[in-house]
Structures are given as structure tokens and as C-alpha cells.
NUDO-801924 format. One record per atom (N, C-alpha, C, O, CB): atom name; x, y, z. Coordinates in Angstrom, 1 decimal. Glycine has a CB too. Layout:
CA  X  Y  Z
...
***
This chain:
N  32.6  -42.0  2.1
CA  32.7  -42.5  3.4
C  33.6  -41.5  4.2
O  34.7  -41.1  3.8
CB  33.3  -43.9  3.5
N  33.2  -41.1  5.4
CA  34.0  -40.3  6.3
C  34.8  -41.1  7.2
O  34.3  -42.1  7.8
CB  33.0  -39.3  7.1
N  36.1  -40.8  7.4
CA  36.9  -41.6  8.3
C  36.5  -41.4  9.7
O  36.1  -40.3  10.2
CB  38.4  -41.1  8.2
N  36.4  -42.5  10.5
CA  36.1  -42.5  11.9
C  37.1  -43.4  12.6
O  37.2  -44.6  12.3
CB  34.6  -42.9  12.2
N  37.8  -42.9  13.5
CA  38.8  -43.7  14.3
C  38.0  -44.6  15.3
O  37.1  -44.1  15.9
CB  39.8  -42.8  15.0
N  38.5  -45.8  15.4
CA  37.9  -46.7  16.4
C  38.9  -47.0  17.5
O  38.8  -48.0  18.2
CB  37.5  -48.0  15.8
N  39.9  -46.0  17.7
CA  40.9  -46.2  18.7
C  40.4  -46.1  20.1
O  40.9  -46.8  21.0
CB  42.0  -45.2  18.5
N  39.3  -45.4  20.3
CA  38.7  -45.3  21.7
C  38.2  -46.7  22.1
O  38.4  -47.1  23.2
CB  37.6  -44.3  21.7
N  37.6  -47.5  21.2
CA  37.2  -48.8  21.5
C  38.4  -49.7  21.7
O  38.3  -50.6  22.6
CB  36.3  -49.4  20.3
N  39.4  -49.6  20.9
CA  40.6  -50.4  21.1
C  41.2  -50.1  22.5
O  41.7  -51.0  23.2
CB  41.7  -50.1  20.0
N  41.2  -48.8  22.9
CA  41.7  -48.4  24.2
C  40.8  -49.1  25.3
O  41.4  -49.5  26.4
CB  41.7  -46.9  24.4
N  39.5  -49.1  25.1
CA  38.7  -49.8  26.1
C  39.0  -51.3  26.2
O  39.0  -51.8  27.3
CB  37.2  -49.6  25.7
N  39.3  -51.9  25.1
CA  39.7  -53.3  25.1
C  41.1  -53.5  25.8
O  41.3  -54.4  26.6
CB  39.9  -53.9  23.6
N  42.0  -52.5  25.7
CA  43.2  -52.5  26.4
C  43.0  -52.4  27.9
O  43.7  -53.1  28.7
CB  44.2  -51.4  25.8
N  42.2  -51.5  28.3
CA  41.9  -51.3  29.7
C  41.3  -52.6  30.3
O  41.6  -53.0  31.4
CB  40.9  -50.1  29.9
N  40.4  -53.2  29.6
CA  39.8  -54.5  30.0
C  40.9  -55.6  30.1
O  40.8  -56.4  31.1
CB  38.7  -55.0  29.1
N  41.8  -55.6  29.2
CA  42.9  -56.6  29.3
C  43.7  -56.3  30.6
O  44.1  -57.3  31.3
CB  43.8  -56.5  28.0
N  44.0  -55.1  30.9
CA  44.8  -54.7  32.1
C  44.0  -55.2  33.3
O  44.6  -55.7  34.2
CB  45.1  -53.2  32.1
N  42.7  -55.0  33.3
CA  41.9  -55.4  34.5
C  42.0  -57.0  34.6
O  41.8  -57.5  35.8
CB  40.4  -55.0  34.3
N  42.2  -57.7  33.6
CA  42.4  -59.2  33.6
C  43.8  -59.6  34.0
O  44.1  -60.8  34.1
CB  41.9  -59.8  32.3
N  44.7  -58.6  34.1
CA  46.1  -58.9  34.4
C  46.9  -59.1  33.2
O  48.1  -59.6  33.2
CB  46.2  -60.1  35.3
N  46.4  -58.8  32.0
CA  47.1  -59.0  30.7
C  47.7  -57.6  30.3
O  47.3  -56.6  30.8
CB  46.1  -59.4  29.6
N  48.8  -57.7  29.5
CA  49.4  -56.5  29.0
C  48.3  -55.7  28.3
O  47.7  -56.3  27.4
CB  50.7  -56.8  28.1
N  48.1  -54.5  28.6
CA  47.0  -53.7  28.0
C  47.2  -53.3  26.6
O  47.7  -52.2  26.2
CB  46.8  -52.5  28.8
N  46.8  -54.2  25.7
CA  46.8  -54.0  24.3
C  45.4  -54.3  23.8
O  44.8  -55.4  24.1
CB  47.9  -54.8  23.5
N  44.8  -53.4  23.0
CA  43.5  -53.7  22.4
C  43.5  -53.5  20.9
O  44.3  -52.7  20.4
CB  42.4  -52.8  23.1
N  42.6  -54.2  20.2
CA  42.5  -54.1  18.8
C  41.0  -54.2  18.3
O  40.2  -54.8  19.0
CB  43.3  -55.3  18.1
N  40.8  -53.5  17.2
CA  39.4  -53.4  16.6
C  39.6  -53.6  15.1
O  40.5  -53.0  14.5
CB  38.7  -52.1  17.0
N  38.7  -54.4  14.5
CA  38.7  -54.5  13.1
C  37.4  -53.9  12.6
O  36.3  -54.2  13.1
CB  38.8  -56.0  12.6
N  37.5  -53.1  11.6
CA  36.3  -52.4  10.9
C  36.3  -52.9  9.5
O  37.3  -53.0  8.8
CB  36.4  -50.9  11.0
N  35.0  -53.1  9.0
CA  34.8  -53.5  7.6
C  35.0  -52.3  6.7
O  35.2  -51.2  7.1
CB  33.4  -54.1  7.4
N  35.0  -52.6  5.4
CA  35.2  -51.5  4.4
C  34.2  -50.3  4.6
O  34.6  -49.2  4.2
CB  35.1  -52.0  3.0
N  33.1  -50.5  5.2
CA  32.1  -49.4  5.4
C  32.4  -48.7  6.8
O  31.7  -47.7  7.1
CB  30.7  -49.9  5.4
N  33.4  -49.2  7.6
CA  33.7  -48.5  8.8
C  33.0  -49.1  10.0
O  33.2  -48.7  11.2
CB  33.4  -47.1  8.8
N  32.2  -50.2  9.8
CA  31.5  -50.8  10.9
C  32.4  -51.8  11.7
O  33.1  -52.6  11.0
CB  30.2  -51.6  10.4
N  32.4  -51.7  13.0
CA  33.3  -52.6  13.8
C  32.7  -54.0  13.7
O  31.5  -54.3  13.9
CB  33.3  -52.2  15.3
N  33.6  -55.0  13.3
CA  33.1  -56.4  13.2
C  33.8  -57.3  14.2
O  33.4  -58.4  14.4
CB  33.4  -56.9  11.8
N  34.9  -56.8  14.9
CA  35.5  -57.6  15.9
C  36.4  -56.7  16.8
O  36.9  -55.6  16.3
CB  36.4  -58.6  15.2
N  36.5  -57.0  18.0
CA  37.3  -56.3  19.0
C  37.9  -57.3  20.0
O  37.2  -58.3  20.4
CB  36.5  -55.2  19.7
N  39.1  -57.0  20.4
CA  39.7  -58.0  21.4
C  40.8  -57.3  22.2
O  41.3  -56.3  21.7
CB  40.2  -59.2  20.7
N  41.1  -57.8  23.3
CA  42.3  -57.4  24.1
C  43.2  -58.6  24.3
O  42.7  -59.7  24.1
CB  41.9  -56.8  25.4
N  44.4  -58.4  24.7
CA  45.3  -59.5  24.9
C  44.7  -60.5  25.9
O  44.0  -60.2  26.8
CB  46.6  -59.0  25.5
N  44.9  -61.8  25.6
CA  44.5  -62.9  26.5
C  45.5  -64.0  26.6
O  45.1  -65.2  26.7
CB  43.1  -63.4  26.0
N  46.8  -63.7  26.5
CA  47.8  -64.7  26.4
C  47.8  -65.5  27.7
O  48.0  -66.7  27.7
CB  49.2  -64.1  26.2
N  47.7  -64.8  28.9
CA  47.8  -65.5  30.2
C  46.5  -66.3  30.4
O  46.5  -67.5  30.8
CB  48.0  -64.5  31.3
N  45.4  -65.7  30.2
CA  44.1  -66.3  30.4
C  43.9  -67.6  29.6
O  43.4  -68.6  30.1
CB  42.9  -65.3  30.0
N  44.3  -67.5  28.3
CA  44.2  -68.7  27.4
C  45.4  -69.6  27.4
O  45.5  -70.6  26.7
CB  43.9  -68.2  26.0
N  46.5  -69.2  28.2
CA  47.8  -70.0  28.1
C  48.2  -70.2  26.7
O  48.5  -71.3  26.3
CB  47.6  -71.3  28.9
N  48.2  -69.1  25.9
CA  48.4  -69.1  24.5
C  49.3  -67.9  24.1
O  48.8  -66.8  24.1
CB  47.1  -69.1  23.7
N  50.5  -68.1  23.7
CA  51.4  -67.0  23.4
C  51.0  -66.3  22.1
O  51.5  -65.2  21.8
CB  52.8  -67.5  23.2
N  50.1  -66.9  21.3
CA  49.6  -66.2  20.1
C  48.3  -65.4  20.4
O  47.8  -64.8  19.4
CB  49.4  -67.2  19.0
N  47.8  -65.4  21.6
CA  46.5  -64.7  21.9
C  46.7  -63.2  22.1
O  46.2  -62.6  23.1
CB  45.9  -65.4  23.1
N  47.4  -62.6  21.2
CA  47.6  -61.1  21.2
C  46.2  -60.5  20.7
O  45.5  -61.2  20.0
CB  48.8  -60.7  20.3
N  46.0  -59.3  21.1
CA  44.7  -58.6  20.7
C  44.5  -58.7  19.2
O  43.4  -58.9  18.7
CB  44.8  -57.2  21.2
N  45.6  -58.4  18.4
CA  45.4  -58.3  17.0
C  45.0  -59.7  16.4
O  44.1  -59.8  15.5
CB  46.7  -57.9  16.3
N  45.7  -60.7  16.9
CA  45.4  -62.1  16.4
C  43.9  -62.5  16.7
O  43.2  -63.0  15.9
CB  46.3  -63.1  17.0
N  43.5  -62.2  17.9
CA  42.1  -62.6  18.3
C  41.1  -61.8  17.5
O  40.1  -62.3  17.1
CB  41.9  -62.3  19.8
N  41.4  -60.5  17.3
CA  40.4  -59.7  16.5
C  40.4  -60.1  15.1
O  39.3  -60.2  14.5
CB  40.8  -58.2  16.6
N  41.6  -60.4  14.5
CA  41.6  -60.9  13.1
C  40.9  -62.2  13.0
O  40.1  -62.4  12.0
CB  43.1  -61.1  12.6
N  41.0  -63.1  13.9
CA  40.3  -64.4  13.9
C  38.8  -64.2  13.9
O  38.1  -64.8  13.1
CB  40.8  -65.3  15.1
N  38.4  -63.3  14.8
CA  36.9  -63.1  14.9
C  36.4  -62.4  13.6
O  35.3  -62.8  13.1
CB  36.6  -62.2  16.1
N  37.1  -61.5  13.1
CA  36.7  -60.8  11.9
C  36.7  -61.8  10.7
O  35.8  -61.7  9.9
CB  37.7  -59.6  11.5
N  37.7  -62.6  10.6
CA  37.7  -63.6  9.5
C  36.5  -64.6  9.6
O  35.8  -64.9  8.6
CB  39.0  -64.4  9.5
N  36.2  -65.0  10.8
CA  35.0  -65.9  11.1
C  33.7  -65.1  10.6
O  32.9  -65.7  9.9
CB  34.9  -66.3  12.6
N  33.6  -63.9  11.0
CA  32.4  -63.1  10.6
C  32.3  -62.9  9.1
O  31.2  -62.9  8.6
CB  32.5  -61.7  11.3
N  33.5  -62.7  8.5
CA  33.5  -62.5  7.0
C  33.4  -63.8  6.2
O  33.1  -63.8  5.0
CB  34.7  -61.8  6.6
N  33.6  -64.9  6.9
CA  33.7  -66.2  6.2
C  34.8  -66.4  5.3
O  34.7  -67.0  4.2
CB  32.4  -66.4  5.5
N  36.0  -65.7  5.6
CA  37.1  -65.7  4.7
C  38.4  -65.6  5.6
O  38.4  -65.0  6.7
CB  37.0  -64.6  3.7
N  39.5  -66.1  5.0
CA  40.8  -65.9  5.7
C  41.4  -64.6  5.3
O  42.5  -64.2  5.9
CB  41.7  -67.1  5.4
N  40.8  -63.9  4.4
CA  41.3  -62.6  4.0
C  40.3  -61.5  4.2
O  39.1  -61.7  4.1
CB  41.8  -62.6  2.5
N  40.8  -60.3  4.5
CA  40.0  -59.2  4.8
C  40.3  -57.9  4.0
O  40.7  -56.9  4.6
CB  40.1  -58.8  6.4
N  40.3  -58.0  2.7
CA  40.6  -56.8  1.9
C  39.7  -55.7  2.1
O  38.4  -55.9  2.2
CB  40.7  -57.2  0.4
N  40.2  -54.5  2.2
CA  39.3  -53.3  2.5
C  39.1  -53.1  3.9
O  38.6  -52.0  4.3
CB  38.0  -53.5  1.8
N  39.4  -54.0  4.8
CA  39.2  -53.8  6.3
C  40.3  -53.0  6.9
O  41.4  -52.9  6.4
CB  39.1  -55.2  6.9
N  40.0  -52.4  8.0
CA  41.0  -51.6  8.8
C  41.2  -52.3  10.2
O  40.3  -52.8  10.8
CB  40.6  -50.2  8.9
N  42.4  -52.2  10.7
CA  42.7  -52.7  12.0
C  43.3  -51.5  12.8
O  44.2  -50.8  12.4
CB  43.8  -53.8  12.0
N  42.7  -51.3  14.0
CA  43.1  -50.3  15.0
C  43.7  -51.0  16.2
O  43.0  -51.9  16.7
CB  41.9  -49.4  15.4
N  44.9  -50.7  16.5
CA  45.5  -51.4  17.7
C  46.3  -50.3  18.5
O  46.9  -49.4  17.9
CB  46.5  -52.5  17.2
N  46.3  -50.5  19.8
CA  46.8  -49.5  20.7
C  48.3  -49.5  20.7
O  48.9  -48.5  21.1
CB  46.3  -49.7  22.1
N  49.0  -50.6  20.3
CA  50.5  -50.7  20.3
C  50.9  -51.2  19.0
O  50.3  -52.0  18.4
CB  50.9  -51.6  21.5
N  52.1  -50.7  18.5
CA  52.7  -51.2  17.3
C  52.7  -52.7  17.3
O  53.2  -53.3  18.3
CB  54.1  -50.6  17.1
N  52.2  -53.4  16.3
CA  52.2  -54.8  16.3
C  53.5  -55.5  16.3
O  54.5  -54.9  15.7
CB  51.4  -55.3  15.0
N  53.7  -56.6  17.0
CA  54.9  -57.3  17.0
C  55.1  -58.0  15.6
O  54.2  -58.0  14.8
CB  54.9  -58.4  18.2
N  56.2  -58.7  15.4
CA  56.4  -59.4  14.1
C  55.4  -60.4  13.8
O  54.9  -60.6  12.7
CB  57.8  -60.0  14.1
N  55.0  -61.2  14.8
CA  53.9  -62.2  14.6
C  52.6  -61.6  14.1
O  52.0  -62.1  13.1
CB  53.7  -63.0  15.9
N  52.2  -60.5  14.8
CA  51.0  -59.9  14.4
C  51.1  -59.2  13.1
O  50.1  -59.2  12.3
CB  50.5  -58.9  15.5
N  52.2  -58.6  12.8
CA  52.4  -57.9  11.5
C  52.3  -58.9  10.4
O  51.7  -58.6  9.3
CB  53.8  -57.2  11.5
N  52.9  -60.1  10.6
CA  52.8  -61.1  9.5
C  51.3  -61.5  9.3
O  50.9  -61.7  8.2
CB  53.6  -62.4  9.9
N  50.6  -61.7  10.4
CA  49.2  -62.1  10.3
C  48.4  -61.0  9.6
O  47.5  -61.3  8.8
CB  48.6  -62.3  11.7
N  48.7  -59.7  9.9
CA  48.0  -58.6  9.2
C  48.3  -58.7  7.7
O  47.3  -58.5  6.9
CB  48.5  -57.2  9.8
N  49.5  -59.0  7.4
CA  49.8  -59.1  5.9
C  49.1  -60.3  5.3
O  48.5  -60.2  4.2
CB  51.3  -59.3  5.8
N  49.1  -61.4  6.0
CA  48.4  -62.6  5.4
C  46.9  -62.4  5.3
O  46.2  -62.9  4.4
CB  48.6  -63.8  6.3
N  46.3  -61.6  6.2
CA  44.9  -61.3  6.2
C  44.5  -60.3  5.1
O  43.4  -60.0  4.9
CB  44.4  -60.9  7.6
N  45.5  -59.6  4.6
CA  45.4  -58.6  3.6
C  44.6  -57.4  4.1
O  43.8  -56.8  3.4
CB  44.6  -59.2  2.3
N  44.9  -57.0  5.4
CA  44.3  -55.8  5.9
C  44.7  -54.6  5.1
O  45.9  -54.5  4.7
CB  44.7  -55.6  7.4
N  43.7  -53.8  4.8
CA  44.0  -52.6  3.9
C  44.7  -51.5  4.7
O  45.6  -50.9  4.1
CB  42.8  -52.1  3.3
N  44.3  -51.2  5.9
CA  44.8  -50.1  6.7
C  45.1  -50.5  8.1
O  44.3  -51.1  8.7
CB  43.9  -48.9  6.6
N  46.3  -50.1  8.6
CA  46.7  -50.4  10.0
C  46.8  -49.1  10.7
O  47.6  -48.2  10.2
CB  48.0  -51.2  10.0
N  46.1  -48.9  11.7
CA  46.2  -47.7  12.6
C  46.7  -48.1  13.9
O  46.1  -49.0  14.5
CB  44.8  -46.9  12.7
N  47.8  -47.6  14.4
CA  48.2  -48.0  15.8
C  48.6  -46.7  16.6
O  49.0  -45.7  16.0
CB  49.4  -49.0  15.7
N  48.6  -46.9  17.9
CA  48.9  -45.8  18.8
C  50.4  -45.7  19.2
O  51.1  -45.0  18.5
CB  48.1  -46.0  20.0
N  50.8  -46.4  20.2
CA  52.1  -46.3  20.8
C  53.1  -47.1  19.9
O  52.8  -48.2  19.4
CB  52.2  -46.8  22.2
N  54.3  -46.5  19.8
CA  55.4  -47.2  19.2
C  55.9  -48.3  20.2
O  55.7  -48.2  21.4
CB  56.6  -46.3  18.8
N  56.5  -49.4  19.6
CA  57.1  -50.4  20.5
C  58.6  -50.6  20.1
O  58.8  -51.6  19.3
CB  56.3  -51.7  20.4
N  59.5  -49.8  20.5
CA  60.9  -49.9  20.1
C  61.5  -51.2  20.5
O  62.5  -51.7  19.9
CB  61.7  -48.8  20.7
N  61.0  -51.9  21.6
CA  61.6  -53.1  22.1
C  61.1  -54.3  21.2
O  61.9  -55.2  20.9
CB  61.2  -53.3  23.5
N  59.8  -54.4  21.0
CA  59.2  -55.6  20.4
C  58.4  -55.4  19.1
O  57.7  -56.3  18.6
CB  58.4  -56.3  21.4
N  58.4  -54.2  18.6
CA  57.6  -53.8  17.4
C  58.1  -54.6  16.2
O  59.2  -55.0  16.1
CB  57.6  -52.4  17.2
N  57.2  -54.7  15.3
CA  57.5  -55.4  14.0
C  57.1  -54.6  12.8
O  57.2  -55.1  11.7
CB  56.8  -56.7  14.0
N  56.7  -53.3  13.0
CA  56.3  -52.5  11.9
C  57.3  -51.4  11.6
O  58.0  -51.4  10.6
CB  54.9  -51.8  12.2
N  57.5  -50.5  12.5
CA  58.5  -49.4  12.4
C  59.8  -49.7  13.1
O  60.8  -49.0  12.9
CB  57.9  -48.1  12.9
N  59.8  -50.7  14.0
CA  61.0  -51.0  14.7
C  61.2  -52.5  14.5
O  60.4  -53.2  14.0
CB  60.8  -50.7  16.3
N  62.4  -53.0  15.0
CA  62.7  -54.4  15.0
C  62.6  -55.0  13.6
O  63.3  -54.6  12.7
CB  61.7  -55.1  15.9
N  61.8  -56.0  13.5
CA  61.8  -56.8  12.2
C  61.3  -56.1  11.0
O  61.6  -56.4  9.9
CB  60.9  -58.0  12.5
N  60.5  -55.1  11.2
CA  59.9  -54.3  10.1
C  59.4  -55.2  9.0
O  59.8  -55.2  7.8
CB  61.0  -53.3  9.5
N  58.5  -56.0  9.4
CA  57.9  -57.1  8.6
C  57.5  -56.6  7.2
O  57.7  -57.3  6.2
CB  56.8  -57.8  9.3
N  56.8  -55.5  7.1
CA  56.2  -55.0  5.8
C  57.3  -54.6  4.9
O  57.0  -54.4  3.7
CB  55.3  -53.9  6.1
N  58.5  -54.4  5.4
CA  59.6  -53.9  4.5
C  60.4  -55.1  3.8
O  61.2  -54.9  2.9
CB  60.6  -53.1  5.3
N  60.1  -56.3  4.3
CA  60.8  -57.5  3.7
C  60.3  -57.8  2.3
O  59.1  -57.8  2.1
CB  60.7  -58.7  4.6
N  61.2  -58.3  1.4
CA  60.7  -58.7  0.1
C  59.8  -59.9  0.1
O  59.0  -60.1  -0.8
CB  61.9  -59.0  -0.8
N  59.9  -60.7  1.2
CA  59.0  -61.9  1.4
C  57.6  -61.5  1.8
O  56.7  -62.4  1.8
CB  59.6  -62.8  2.4
N  57.4  -60.3  2.2
CA  56.0  -59.8  2.7
C  55.0  -59.9  1.5
O  55.3  -59.3  0.5
CB  56.1  -58.4  3.3
N  53.9  -60.6  1.8
CA  52.9  -60.7  0.7
C  52.1  -59.5  0.5
O  51.6  -59.2  -0.6
CB  52.0  -61.9  1.1
N  51.9  -58.7  1.5
CA  51.0  -57.5  1.4
C  51.4  -56.5  2.5
O  51.7  -56.9  3.6
CB  49.5  -58.0  1.6
N  51.4  -55.3  2.1
CA  51.7  -54.2  3.0
C  50.5  -53.3  3.1
O  50.0  -52.7  2.1
CB  52.9  -53.4  2.6
N  49.9  -53.1  4.3
CA  48.8  -52.2  4.5
C  49.2  -50.8  4.5
O  50.4  -50.5  4.7
CB  48.0  -52.5  5.8
N  48.3  -49.9  4.3
CA  48.6  -48.4  4.5
C  48.7  -48.4  6.1
O  48.0  -49.0  6.8
CB  47.4  -47.5  4.0
N  49.7  -47.5  6.5
CA  50.0  -47.5  7.9
C  49.9  -46.0  8.4
O  50.4  -45.1  7.8
CB  51.4  -48.0  8.2
N  49.2  -45.9  9.5
CA  49.1  -44.6  10.2
C  49.3  -44.8  11.7
O  48.6  -45.5  12.4
CB  47.6  -43.9  10.0
N  50.4  -44.2  12.2
CA  50.8  -44.5  13.6
C  50.5  -43.2  14.4
O  50.2  -42.2  13.9
CB  52.3  -44.9  13.7
N  50.6  -43.4  15.7
CA  50.5  -42.3  16.6
C  49.1  -41.9  17.0
O  48.9  -40.9  17.7
CB  51.2  -41.1  16.1
N  48.1  -42.7  16.6
CA  46.7  -42.3  17.0
C  46.5  -42.7  18.4
O  46.6  -43.8  18.8
CB  45.7  -43.1  16.0
N  46.2  -41.7  19.2
CA  46.0  -41.9  20.7
C  47.2  -42.5  21.3
O  47.1  -43.2  22.3
CB  44.7  -42.7  20.9
N  48.4  -42.1  20.8
CA  49.6  -42.7  21.3
C  49.8  -42.4  22.8
O  50.2  -43.3  23.6
CB  50.8  -42.2  20.6
N  49.5  -41.2  23.2
CA  49.8  -40.8  24.6
C  48.9  -41.6  25.6
O  49.4  -42.1  26.6
CB  49.5  -39.3  24.9
N  47.6  -41.8  25.2
CA  46.7  -42.7  26.1
C  47.2  -44.1  26.1
O  47.2  -44.7  27.2
CB  45.3  -42.6  25.5
N  47.6  -44.6  25.0
CA  48.1  -46.0  24.9
C  49.4  -46.2  25.7
O  49.6  -47.1  26.5
CB  48.3  -46.5  23.5
N  50.3  -45.2  25.6
CA  51.6  -45.3  26.4
C  51.3  -45.2  27.8
O  51.9  -45.9  28.6
CB  52.5  -44.1  25.9
N  50.4  -44.3  28.2
CA  50.0  -44.2  29.7
C  49.5  -45.4  30.2
O  49.8  -45.8  31.4
CB  49.0  -43.0  29.9
N  48.6  -46.1  29.5
CA  48.1  -47.4  30.0
C  49.2  -48.4  30.2
O  49.2  -49.1  31.2
CB  47.1  -48.0  28.9
N  50.1  -48.5  29.2
CA  51.2  -49.5  29.4
C  52.1  -49.1  30.5
O  52.5  -50.0  31.3
CB  52.0  -49.5  28.1
N  52.5  -47.8  30.6
CA  53.4  -47.4  31.7
C  52.8  -47.7  33.1
O  53.4  -48.2  34.0
CB  53.7  -45.9  31.5
N  51.5  -47.3  33.2
CA  50.8  -47.6  34.5
C  50.8  -49.1  34.8
O  51.0  -49.4  36.0
CB  49.4  -47.0  34.4
N  50.5  -49.9  33.8
CA  50.4  -51.3  34.0
C  51.7  -51.9  34.5
O  51.8  -52.6  35.5
CB  50.0  -52.0  32.7
N  52.8  -51.5  33.9
CA  54.1  -52.0  34.3
C  54.7  -51.4  35.5
O  55.4  -52.1  36.3
CB  55.1  -51.8  33.1
N  54.3  -50.1  35.8
CA  54.7  -49.5  37.1
C  54.1  -50.2  38.3
O  54.8  -50.4  39.3
CB  54.3  -48.0  37.1
N  52.9  -50.7  38.1
CA  52.2  -51.4  39.2
C  52.8  -52.8  39.5
O  52.6  -53.3  40.5
CB  50.7  -51.5  38.9
N  53.5  -53.3  38.5
CA  54.1  -54.6  38.7
C  55.5  -54.6  39.1
O  56.1  -55.7  39.4
CB  54.0  -55.4  37.4
N  56.1  -53.4  39.2
CA  57.5  -53.3  39.6
C  57.6  -53.1  41.1
O  58.7  -52.9  41.6
CB  58.2  -52.2  38.9
***
């Protein structure tokens, strides 16, 4: 199998989230063969749900499609470093590989802050590759917040 990044689709989901007035974060789940099975952008405001982060919504859809609460062998592409809640969900879902774009020094849960995967209580740690399309993801976030200030 040849690696193919799905970060462009995650960025499209992030742009759509921004258009809805949501923080521009997008996520895509690919099956072990590399086929996209779920994609989502943040919808916390739209759904009045603090758990409606892009990663959570994409994981829920992928689990429904797989008929399982676990996704071994699957990959998750997300435009921003997952927060602690999302990192825990990634672990519980047994995602094999996590690819993310921009770092989140303020609220991240992977390389910053809680560092969920480093805790002894963590059930599963995916392979992690950061910095994929980081500049594009950072620019989306910066533009979004600049327009609100």
C-alpha cells in the first residue's frame, strides 16, 4: 500500500466549519486500505454540544460504518493537535495512526498539555506524525480568530 495523505480533505472540512462559524478544525478517518470512511468538521455551536469536535464526529461515523467501537488499522487525519478529550477517544477507538497539522500549545493533548498518550493509564497509543500541512492549518485558525477580534 502506498501512503496517501488525506489532509487536504481534512482542511476542506475545517474551511467548511469556519464558514459555519465554528473553529476551523477538520478530521478524516481512513480504513486500513486508505479509503476515507468518515470526515467531519467542528460542530460544537451548531449542535450545542461541547463534545462535537471534528475528531469525535469523524470517529463516531467511522465506528458506525465499521459496526464496531474500535478501529484497529485505521488512520485519523486532523488539522489541529487533538485536545485531551479527543486524544482519549482516539486511544479508546484503537486508531493505528494519527496525523495532525498544527500544534496546539494552549489546548493540545498529544504533544502539549495533558499528553494523554504518555500516561500509564492510556490504553493504546497510535503512531503519531505531526506537522502535515501545518502552515495551512495554522493560517486557517489565525484568519478565523483575527476576524473575530
